[in-house]
C-alpha positions in Angstrom: 20.9 6.5 34.4 18.2 8.0 32.3 17.2 6.5 29.0 17.7 8.8 26.0 14.9 7.6 23.8 14.6 9.8 20.8 11.2 11.6 20.6 9.4 12.8 17.5 7.6 16.1 17.6 3.8 15.9 17.4 4.1 17.4 13.9 6.5 14.7 12.8 4.2 12.0 14.3 1.3 13.5 12.4 3.2 13.6 9.1 4.3 10.0 9.5 0.7 8.9 10.3 -0.6 10.8 7.3 2.0 9.0 5.2 0.8 5.6 6.5 -2.8 6.6 5.8 -1.9 7.6 2.3 -0.1 4.3 1.7 -3.2 2.4 2.9 -5.4 4.5 0.6 -3.0 3.8 -2.3 -3.2 0.1 -1.7 -7.0 0.2 -1.5 -7.1 2.0 -4.9 -4.6 -0.3 -6.4 -6.6 -3.3 -5.2 -9.7 -1.9 -7.0 -7.6 -1.4 -10.2 -6.2 -4.9 -10.0 -9.8 -6.3 -9.5 -10.7 -4.5 -12.7 -7.7 -6.0 -14.5 -8.7 -9.4 -13.3 -12.4 -9.3 -14.1 -12.1 -7.4 -17.5 -9.1 -8.5 -19.5 -9.8 -5.7 -22.0 -9.2 -3.1 -19.3 -5.5 -3.9 -19.3 -5.1 -2.6 -22.8 -4.3 0.9 -21.6 -1.4 -0.4 -19.5 1.8 -2.1 -20.3 1.4 -5.8 -19.3 4.5 -5.5 -17.1 2.9 -2.7 -15.1 -0.3 -4.8 -14.7 1.8 -7.7 -13.3 3.7 -5.4 -11.0 0.4 -4.0 -9.6 -1.0 -7.6 -9.1 2.2 -8.6 -7.2 2.1 -5.5 -5.1 -1.5 -6.0 -4.1 -0.9 -9.7 -3.3 2.2 -8.9 -1.1 0.1 -6.3 0.8 -2.8 -8.8 1.3 -0.4 -11.5 2.5 1.3 -9.0 4.9 -2.0 -7.8 6.4 -3.4 -11.4 6.6 -0.3 -12.5 8.5 -0.9 -9.9 11.2 1.2 -7.1 9.7 0.0 -3.7 10.8 0.2 -0.6 8.6 
């Protein structure tokens, strides 16, 4: 009885890893933007306040996930 574990090609693995790397980069950039929103209230004028709040929530969720041992 062999196990039929699905395997991804090296190319598929590379693409998935690149996507994860891109997500990490996006969150690092978003974190910088949120820090700017937080430290300079005038900087939020170019964004709808709802978008600023969404960005803040997104960054907070990511930080909580990473702090709790989540890996991405």
